[in-house]
C-alpha positions in Angstrom: -16.2 -65.1 -8.4 -16.1 -68.0 -6.2 -18.7 -70.2 -4.9 -17.3 -69.8 -1.3 -18.0 -66.0 -1.5 -21.6 -66.3 -2.7 -22.1 -68.9 0.0 -20.5 -66.5 2.4 -23.1 -63.8 1.3 -26.3 -66.0 1.3 -25.9 -67.4 4.9 -26.2 -63.8 6.4 -29.0 -63.1 4.4 -31.0 -66.4 5.3 -30.5 -65.4 8.9 -31.8 -61.8 8.0 -34.8 -63.5 6.4 -35.7 -65.6 9.4 -35.8 -62.1 11.6 -37.6 -60.5 9.0 -40.2 -63.2 9.4 -40.3 -62.7 13.2 -40.5 -59.1 12.9 -43.5 -59.5 10.3 -45.4 -61.4 13.0 -44.7 -58.6 15.8 -45.7 -55.8 13.2 -42.4 -54.5 12.5 -42.0 -55.7 8.8 -41.2 -52.2 7.3 -38.0 -51.5 9.1 -37.0 -55.4 8.7 -37.7 -55.1 5.0 -35.9 -51.7 4.6 -33.0 -53.8 6.6 -33.3 -56.7 4.2 -33.0 -54.6 1.1 -30.1 -52.5 2.5 -28.0 -55.8 3.2 -29.0 -57.5 -0.3 -27.9 -54.0 -2.4 -24.6 -54.0 -0.2 -23.9 -57.4 -0.7 -24.6 -57.2 -4.5 -22.5 -54.3 -4.8 -19.6 -56.2 -3.3 -20.1 -59.3 -5.2 -20.6 -56.9 -8.9 -17.1 -54.6 -7.5 -15.1 -57.9 -6.9 -16.1 -59.2 -10.5 -15.2 -56.0 -12.1 -11.7 -55.8 -10.2 -11.0 -59.2 -11.3 -12.3 -58.4 -15.0 -10.0 -55.1 -15.0 -6.7 -57.3 -13.3 -7.3 -60.0 -15.9 -7.5 -57.3 -19.0 -4.6 -55.4 -17.6 -2.3 -58.9 -17.3 -3.2 -59.6 -21.1 -2.0 -56.2 -22.2 1.1 -56.5 -19.8 1.3 -59.9 -21.7 0.8 -58.7 -25.4 3.1 -56.1 -25.2 6.0 -57.8 -23.7 5.3 -60.4 -26.5 5.3 -57.4 -29.1 8.5 -56.0 -27.8 10.5 -59.6 -27.8 9.2 -60.3 -31.5 10.3 -57.2 -32.5 13.7 -57.7 -30.7 14.3 -61.0 -32.3 13.5 -59.9 -35.7 15.3 -56.3 -35.9 18.8 -57.1 -35.7 21.4 -55.1 -37.4 25.5 -56.0 -38.0 26.4 -52.5 -37.2 25.2 -52.4 -33.3 24.5 -56.6 -32.9 25.8 -56.5 -29.3 23.0 -54.0 -28.6 20.4 -55.9 -30.4 21.0 -59.2 -28.8 21.5 -57.5 -25.6 17.8 -56.4 -26.2 16.6 -60.0 -26.7 18.7 -61.1 -23.7 16.9 -58.3 -21.5 13.7 -60.1 -22.1 14.5 -63.7 -22.1 14.7 -66.2 -19.4 15.6 -69.7 -18.8 16.6 -72.3 -21.8 15.7 -69.7 -24.5 18.2 -67.0 -22.7 20.8 -69.5 -22.3 20.6 -70.9 -25.9 20.9 -67.3 -27.7 23.6 -66.3 -25.3 25.4 -69.4 -26.2 24.7 -68.7 -29.9 25.5 -64.8 -29.8 29.4 -65.2 -30.7 28.7 -67.1 -33.9 25.8 -65.1 -34.8 27.9 -62.2 -34.2 30.3 -63.0 -36.9 27.7 -64.4 -39.0 25.8 -61.1 -39.2 28.7 -59.1 -39.5 30.1 -61.5 -42.4 27.1 -60.8 -44.3 26.3 -57.4 -43.5 23.0 -58.4 -42.6 20.2 -55.9 -41.2 16.8 -57.1 -40.2 14.0 -54.5 -39.6 11.1 -56.2 -38.0 7.8 -55.2 -37.4 5.0 -57.0 -35.6 1.6 -57.4 -37.5 -0.4 -59.2 -35.1 -0.2 -61.0 -31.8 -2.9 -62.7 -29.8 -3.0 -64.8 -26.8 -3.3 -68.5 -26.8 -3.6 -69.3 -23.2 -2.8 -67.3 -20.0 -2.7 -67.6 -16.5 -1.3 -65.4 -13.5 2.4 -66.9 -14.0 2.5 -68.2 -17.9 1.3 -67.5 -21.2 1.5 -68.3 -24.7 1.4 -65.7 -27.6 1.3 -66.2 -31.0 3.0 -63.5 -33.0 3.0 -62.4 -36.8 6.1 -60.2 -37.9 7.2 -59.0 -40.9 10.8 -58.2 -41.5 12.8 -56.6 -44.4 16.1 -58.4 -44.7 19.2 -56.9 -46.2 22.7 -58.5 -46.8 25.4 -59.2 -49.2 23.4 -62.0 -50.9 19.9 -59.5 -51.2 21.3 -55.9 -50.7 17.9 -54.6 -51.9 16.4 -56.3 -49.4 13.9 -59.1 -48.9 10.4 -59.4 -47.3 10.2 -62.1 -44.9 7.2 -63.0 -42.7 7.4 -64.7 -39.2 5.0 -66.6 -37.4 6.2 -67.3 -34.2 4.8 -68.9 -30.7 6.3 -67.3 -27.7 6.2 -68.7 -24.3 6.3 -66.3 -21.5 6.7 -66.6 -17.8 6.0 -63.9 -15.4 9.4 -63.7 -13.2 10.6 -60.8 -11.1 7.5 -58.4 -11.6 7.5 -58.4 -15.5 6.8 -61.0 -18.4 10.1 -62.8 -19.6 9.9 -64.7 -23.0 11.5 -68.7 -22.1 10.6 -69.7 -25.7 10.4 -68.7 -29.0 9.3 -71.5 -31.7 8.6 -71.0 -35.5 5.2 -72.2 -36.5 4.0 -72.2 -40.0 
């Protein structure tokens, strides 16, 4: 809650207090006291309602950020040579900025590599947590596992990824602007 909101609520209460003192001197203290109590209760209700609204909006934003980061990490760790074009489009749908440009530029080369090795990666997001977030940007750490099968490992290999995803809010949704392998 901002200081201006509290200051704005206090000024009228001070004026009301002065009127109450005047009313008490004239013998009308009870009605004035009730008016003050009503005004204070109303002001507190408004302040608390604003706090609850802001809290819920922030919680919803965090849920949206985590959902976008999980989806992006899952798309990034789940690629199949049999439908790599679709899988890479899923990555690009949730991407923006330099990350989108870099991934798109590498798609043709990756398509050949994935097809030649008959690679299949089945990702699973284990954990995700926000390290920082505001109304327009966020950073999320994601731990994901995948089972990767290819010509070199037909029985599959387990891989664990620790990813740092930077997200930006664009056109009404959270988009991945950078992915970095960490740890």
